[in-house]
GULONU-490315 format. One record per residue: residue in one letter; z negated, x, y of N, C-alpha, C, O in turn. Coordinates in nm, 2 decimals. Layout:
// GULONU-490315
   code      n_z      n_x      n_y     ca_z     ca_x     ca_y      c_z      c_x      c_y      o_z      o_x      o_y
      A        Z        X        Y        Z        X        Y        Z        X        Y        Z        X        Y
...
This chain:
// GULONU-490315
   code      n_z      n_x      n_y     ca_z     ca_x     ca_y      c_z      c_x      c_y      o_z      o_x      o_y
      M    -3.36    -2.66    -0.24    -3.27    -2.73    -0.16    -3.13    -2.67    -0.19    -3.12    -2.54    -0.20
      I    -3.02    -2.75    -0.20    -2.89    -2.69    -0.22    -2.80    -2.76    -0.12    -2.82    -2.88    -0.09
      H    -2.71    -2.68    -0.06    -2.61    -2.72     0.03    -2.47    -2.67    -0.02    -2.46    -2.55    -0.05
      Q    -2.38    -2.76    -0.03    -2.25    -2.72    -0.07    -2.15    -2.79     0.03    -2.16    -2.90     0.07
      E    -2.05    -2.69     0.07    -1.95    -2.73     0.17    -1.82    -2.67     0.13    -1.81    -2.55     0.09
      E    -1.71    -2.74     0.15    -1.58    -2.68     0.13    -1.51    -2.67     0.26    -1.51    -2.76     0.34
      R    -1.46    -2.55     0.28    -1.38    -2.52     0.40    -1.24    -2.48     0.37    -1.22    -2.41     0.27
      T    -1.15    -2.51     0.46    -1.02    -2.46     0.45    -0.99    -2.37     0.56    -1.00    -2.41     0.68
      I    -0.94    -2.25     0.54    -0.91    -2.15     0.64    -0.76    -2.13     0.65    -0.70    -2.07     0.56
      E    -0.71    -2.17     0.76    -0.56    -2.15     0.78    -0.53    -2.01     0.81    -0.59    -1.94     0.88
      T    -0.43    -1.96     0.74    -0.38    -1.82     0.74    -0.24    -1.81     0.79    -0.17    -1.91     0.79
      R    -0.20    -1.69     0.83    -0.06    -1.66     0.88     0.00    -1.55     0.79     0.07    -1.46     0.83
      G    -0.02    -1.57     0.66     0.04    -1.47     0.56    -0.07    -1.37     0.52    -0.19    -1.39     0.54
      H    -0.01    -1.26     0.46    -0.11    -1.15     0.41    -0.19    -1.09     0.53    -0.15    -1.09     0.65
      G    -0.30    -1.02     0.49    -0.38    -0.95     0.59    -0.53    -0.99     0.58    -0.56    -1.06     0.48
      T    -0.61    -0.94     0.66    -0.75    -0.97     0.66    -0.78    -1.08     0.77    -0.72    -1.08     0.87
      Y    -0.88    -1.16     0.74    -0.92    -1.27     0.82    -1.07    -1.26     0.85    -1.14    -1.24     0.76
      E    -1.12    -1.28     0.98    -1.25    -1.27     1.01    -1.31    -1.41     0.98    -1.26    -1.51     1.04
      L    -1.41    -1.42     0.90    -1.47    -1.56     0.86    -1.62    -1.56     0.91    -1.68    -1.66     0.89
      T    -1.68    -1.46     0.97    -1.81    -1.46     1.00    -1.87    -1.58     1.07    -1.96    -1.64     1.02
      R    -1.80    -1.62     1.18    -1.86    -1.72     1.26    -1.84    -1.86     1.18    -1.94    -1.94     1.19
      E    -1.74    -1.88     1.11    -1.72    -2.00     1.03    -1.84    -2.01     0.92    -1.90    -2.12     0.90
      L    -1.86    -1.90     0.86    -1.97    -1.90     0.77    -2.11    -1.92     0.82    -2.19    -1.98     0.76
      Q    -2.13    -1.86     0.94    -2.25    -1.88     1.01    -2.28    -2.03     1.05    -2.39    -2.08     1.05
      R    -2.17    -2.10     1.08    -2.18    -2.24     1.11    -2.22    -2.33     0.99    -2.30    -2.43     1.00
      V    -2.16    -2.29     0.88    -2.19    -2.35     0.75    -2.34    -2.34     0.72    -2.41    -2.44     0.69
      V    -2.38    -2.21     0.72    -2.53    -2.18     0.69    -2.61    -2.26     0.79    -2.71    -2.32     0.75
      A    -2.58    -2.26     0.92    -2.66    -2.32     1.02    -2.67    -2.48     0.99    -2.78    -2.55     0.99
      R    -2.57    -2.54     0.95    -2.55    -2.69     0.91    -2.64    -2.72     0.79    -2.69    -2.83     0.78
      S    -2.66    -2.62     0.70    -2.73    -2.64     0.58    -2.88    -2.66     0.61    -2.94    -2.73     0.53
      G    -2.93    -2.61     0.71    -3.07    -2.62     0.74    -3.16    -2.53     0.65    -3.28    -2.54     0.66
      I    -3.10    -2.45     0.58    -3.18    -2.36     0.49    -3.21    -2.23     0.56    -3.12    -2.17     0.62
      A    -3.34    -2.19     0.56    -3.37    -2.07     0.64    -3.36    -1.95     0.55    -3.33    -1.84     0.60
      K    -3.39    -1.96     0.43    -3.39    -1.84     0.34    -3.32    -1.88     0.21    -3.34    -1.99     0.16
      G    -3.24    -1.80     0.15    -3.17    -1.83     0.03    -3.05    -1.74     0.01    -3.04    -1.63     0.06
      L    -2.96    -1.79    -0.08    -2.85    -1.71    -0.12    -2.72    -1.79    -0.10    -2.71    -1.91    -0.14
      A    -2.62    -1.73    -0.03    -2.50    -1.80    -0.01    -2.40    -1.75    -0.11    -2.38    -1.63    -0.12
      T    -2.33    -1.84    -0.18    -2.22    -1.80    -0.27    -2.10    -1.85    -0.21    -2.08    -1.97    -0.18
      I    -2.00    -1.76    -0.19    -1.87    -1.79    -0.13    -1.77    -1.77    -0.23    -1.75    -1.66    -0.28
      F    -1.69    -1.88    -0.26    -1.59    -1.87    -0.37    -1.46    -1.89    -0.30    -1.44    -1.98    -0.22
      V    -1.36    -1.79    -0.32    -1.23    -1.80    -0.24    -1.13    -1.85    -0.35    -1.10    -1.78    -0.45
      H    -1.09    -1.97    -0.34    -1.00    -2.03    -0.45    -0.85    -2.01    -0.41    -0.79    -2.09    -0.36
      H    -0.81    -1.89    -0.44    -0.67    -1.85    -0.42    -0.63    -1.74    -0.52    -0.72    -1.66    -0.56
      T    -0.51    -1.74    -0.57    -0.47    -1.64    -0.66    -0.49    -1.50    -0.63    -0.53    -1.42    -0.71
      S    -0.45    -1.47    -0.50    -0.45    -1.33    -0.47    -0.55    -1.30    -0.35    -0.53    -1.20    -0.28
      A    -0.64    -1.38    -0.33    -0.74    -1.35    -0.22    -0.87    -1.28    -0.28    -0.91    -1.30    -0.39
      S    -0.92    -1.21    -0.18    -1.05    -1.14    -0.21    -1.15    -1.16    -0.09    -1.11    -1.20     0.02
      L    -1.27    -1.14    -0.12    -1.37    -1.14    -0.01    -1.43    -1.00     0.01    -1.49    -0.94    -0.08
      I    -1.41    -0.95     0.13    -1.45    -0.81     0.16    -1.57    -0.82     0.27    -1.55    -0.89     0.38
      I    -1.67    -0.76     0.24    -1.80    -0.76     0.33    -1.80    -0.62     0.39    -1.81    -0.52     0.32
      N    -1.80    -0.61     0.52    -1.82    -0.48     0.59    -1.90    -0.51     0.71    -1.92    -0.62     0.75
      E    -1.95    -0.40     0.78    -2.04    -0.40     0.89    -1.98    -0.46     1.02    -2.06    -0.52     1.10
      N    -1.85    -0.45     1.04    -1.77    -0.52     1.14    -1.82    -0.48     1.28    -1.79    -0.55     1.38
      A    -1.89    -0.37     1.30    -1.93    -0.31     1.43    -1.80    -0.27     1.52    -1.80    -0.28     1.64
      D    -1.71    -0.22     1.44    -1.59    -0.16     1.51    -1.47    -0.23     1.46    -1.44    -0.23     1.34
      P    -1.39    -0.30     1.55    -1.27    -0.37     1.51    -1.16    -0.28     1.44    -1.08    -0.33     1.37
      E    -1.17    -0.15     1.47    -1.07    -0.06     1.41    -1.09    -0.06     1.25    -1.00    -0.02     1.18
      V    -1.21    -0.09     1.20    -1.23    -0.08     1.06    -1.14    -0.18     0.99    -1.08    -0.15     0.89
      R    -1.13    -0.30     1.05    -1.04    -0.40     0.99    -0.89    -0.36     1.00    -0.81    -0.38     0.90
      R    -0.85    -0.31     1.11    -0.71    -0.26     1.12    -0.68    -0.14     1.03    -0.57    -0.13     0.98
      D    -0.78    -0.06     1.01    -0.76     0.05     0.91    -0.75     0.00     0.77    -0.66     0.05     0.69
      L    -0.83    -0.10     0.73    -0.83    -0.16     0.61    -0.69    -0.23     0.58    -0.63    -0.21     0.48
      D    -0.64    -0.31     0.69    -0.51    -0.36     0.67    -0.40    -0.26     0.65    -0.31    -0.27     0.56
      A    -0.41    -0.16     0.73    -0.30    -0.05     0.71    -0.31     0.02     0.58    -0.21     0.04     0.52
      F    -0.43     0.04     0.53    -0.44     0.10     0.39    -0.39     0.01     0.28    -0.33     0.05     0.19
      L    -0.42    -0.13     0.29    -0.37    -0.22     0.19    -0.22    -0.24     0.20    -0.16    -0.26     0.10
      D    -0.17    -0.23     0.32    -0.03    -0.24     0.33     0.05    -0.12     0.27     0.16    -0.13     0.22
      R    -0.01     0.00     0.28     0.04     0.12     0.22     0.02     0.11     0.07     0.11     0.14    -0.01
      L    -0.09     0.06     0.02    -0.12     0.06    -0.11    -0.03    -0.04    -0.20     0.01    -0.01    -0.31
      V    -0.01    -0.16    -0.14     0.07    -0.26    -0.20     0.17    -0.31    -0.09     0.15    -0.42    -0.03
      P     0.28    -0.24    -0.07     0.38    -0.28     0.04     0.45    -0.41     0.00     0.47    -0.44    -0.12
      D     0.49    -0.49     0.10     0.56    -0.61     0.08     0.70    -0.57     0.02     0.77    -0.48     0.05
      G     0.74    -0.65    -0.08     0.86    -0.64    -0.15     0.86    -0.54    -0.26     0.97    -0.52    -0.32
      D     0.75    -0.47    -0.30     0.73    -0.38    -0.41     0.78    -0.46    -0.54     0.71    -0.56    -0.57
      R     0.88    -0.42    -0.60     0.93    -0.48    -0.72     0.83    -0.47    -0.84     0.86    -0.54    -0.94
      L     0.73    -0.39    -0.83     0.63    -0.39    -0.94     0.55    -0.51    -0.95     0.48    -0.54    -1.05
      F     0.54    -0.59    -0.84     0.46    -0.71    -0.83     0.55    -0.84    -0.83     0.64    -0.85    -0.75
      E     0.51    -0.93    -0.92     0.59    -1.06    -0.93     0.54    -1.16    -0.83     0.62    -1.25    -0.79
      H     0.41    -1.16    -0.80     0.34    -1.27    -0.72     0.38    -1.26    -0.58     0.35    -1.16    -0.51
      V     0.47    -1.35    -0.52     0.51    -1.34    -0.39     0.49    -1.47    -0.31     0.55    -1.49    -0.21
      A     0.39    -1.56    -0.35     0.38    -1.69    -0.28     0.34    -1.68    -0.14     0.37    -1.78    -0.07
      E     0.29    -1.57    -0.08     0.26    -1.55     0.06     0.38    -1.50     0.14     0.38    -1.52     0.26
      A     0.48    -1.45     0.07     0.60    -1.39     0.14     0.67    -1.49     0.22     0.77    -1.46     0.29
């Protein structure tokens, strides 16, 4: 059995976004009990990060690290569609 569904996630600019509940709803609607879920993020500069999510500070730490790694306005980067 195959289930395919397209979702649009509204965002507020750069940063990380919690998608767990939305993805759980998609899986539940599929009616599939065992299988593989493939998630494709259709965006030029988006990524999918999977972590244990037991502590909300993990996501804040990750956001802080990425902000330091690639600061807004860094002239090294040309892609600014989210700015």
